C-alpha positions in Angstrom: 0.1 -0.1 0.2 1.3 3.4 -0.6 0.7 6.3 1.0 1.0 9.8 0.3 4.5 11.2 1.7 5.6 7.6 2.6 9.1 8.3 1.2 11.2 5.0 3.1 11.9 1.7 1.4 8.5 -0.1 0.9 10.2 -3.2 3.5 9.5 -0.6 6.0 6.5 1.1 5.2 3.7 0.4 7.7 1.5 -3.0 6.7 -2.4 -2.1 6.5 -4.0 -4.3 9.3 -7.5 -3.8 9.8 -10.5 -1.2 9.2 -12.3 0.3 13.0 -15.6 0.1 13.3 -17.7 2.0 16.1 -20.5 0.8 17.5 -22.8 1.4 20.8 -23.8 -2.6 20.4 -21.4 -6.0 18.8 -23.8 -8.0 18.6 -26.3 -5.9 16.7 -23.5 -4.5 14.5 -22.2 -8.0 13.8 -25.7 -9.6 12.7 -25.4 -7.1 10.2 -21.5 -7.7 9.0 -22.3 -11.6 8.8 -25.2 -10.8 6.4 -22.3 -9.1 4.1 -19.9 -12.2 4.8 -17.3 -11.1 7.3 -16.7 -14.1 9.6 -15.5 -14.1 12.8 -11.8 -13.9 13.5 -11.6 -13.6 17.0 -13.8 -14.0 20.6 -15.2 -10.8 22.3 -12.2 -9.2 23.8 -12.3 -6.7 27.0 -9.6 -4.2 27.4 -10.1 -1.9 30.5 -7.2 0.1 29.7 -8.5 1.1 26.4 -12.1 1.0 27.8 -13.5 -1.3 25.0 -15.0 -4.3 24.0 -13.4 -5.3 20.3 -14.4 -8.4 17.8 -12.3 -9.1 15.0 -14.1 -10.1 11.6 -12.3 -11.0 8.2 -14.2 -11.1 5.2 -15.0 -14.2 3.9 -11.6 -16.0 2.9 -9.4 -13.0 2.6 -7.2 -10.8 4.5 -9.7 -7.8 4.3 -10.1 -7.5 8.5 -12.7 -5.1 10.6 -12.5 -4.1 14.4 -16.1 -3.8 16.0 -15.3 -1.2 18.9 -17.8 -0.7 21.5 -17.1 1.1 25.0 -17.2 -0.4 28.0 -19.1 3.0 29.7 -20.4 4.9 27.0 -20.0 8.2 29.6 -16.1 7.5 29.7 -15.2 5.9 26.5 -12.5 6.9 24.2 -14.7 6.6 21.3 -17.6 8.9 23.1 -16.9 11.6 20.3 -17.3 9.2 17.1 -20.2 8.0 18.4 -21.9 11.1 18.7 -21.6 11.7 15.5 -22.2 8.6 13.8 -21.6 5.2 14.6 -19.7 3.6 11.8 -15.8 3.3 9.7 -13.8 5.9 11.6 -10.0 4.5 11.5 -7.6 2.7 9.3 -5.2 0.6 11.4 -1.3 -0.5 10.4 1.4 -2.5 11.6 4.7 -0.3 12.4 7.9 -0.9 13.8 9.1 2.8 14.5 5.5 4.9 15.3 7.7 8.2 15.4 9.6 7.2 11.9 6.0 6.1 10.2 4.5 9.5 11.8 7.3 11.9 10.7 6.9 10.2 6.9 3.4 9.8 6.7 2.7 13.0 8.1 0.3 12.3 11.2 -0.1 13.6 14.4 -0.5 12.0 17.7 -4.3 12.0 19.5 -3.3 9.7 22.2 -0.8 8.3 24.1 1.3 4.9 23.3 -0.3 1.9 25.0 -0.6 -1.6 25.3 -3.6 -3.6 23.6 -5.1 -6.8 25.0 -6.6 -7.3 21.4 -2.9 -7.3 20.4 -1.4 -9.2 23.3 -0.2 -6.2 25.0 1.9 -5.0 22.3 1.6 -0.9 21.9 -0.9 1.0 20.0 -1.2 4.9 19.5 -3.7 6.8 17.5 -3.1 9.7 14.7 -4.8 12.2 12.3 -3.5 12.7 8.8 -3.3 15.7 7.2 -6.8 15.1 5.6 -8.0 14.5 9.3 -8.3 10.9 8.8 -8.0 8.6 12.0 -4.9 6.2 11.9 -4.1 3.4 14.5 -0.5 2.1 14.4 -0.1 -1.0 15.9 3.4 -2.3 16.9 4.6 -4.6 14.7 6.6 -5.9 11.8 5.0 -4.5 8.7 
């Protein structure tokens, strides 16, 4: 995947991981995506540190991944503002072995601190915003 402003070697470029979809209720949203051909790719994950429930899906037999994210407590959730506008797709996630380098090369500005995530075995995640206001999640890992 080519990202505007990405000027480093292809083998160092971030690798696409998933689309993030915010919802109030994973079960209701899950039924919709299953009708579209998505299949479960994980159990329901509760991440108390991030304040969310998460569940992953793959599209049929492809590598296209979808992450459904729902708040544990709507009043104190990192996705509260997203849900107040409209539940739906809200971020793209990429694997990166160097958050600072990826952020610099892709002109991303951090909007959260780096934190460990249960869904990724404790690997760190951090959210950024791009020049066009897209939300980008970086997951620590080899691209």
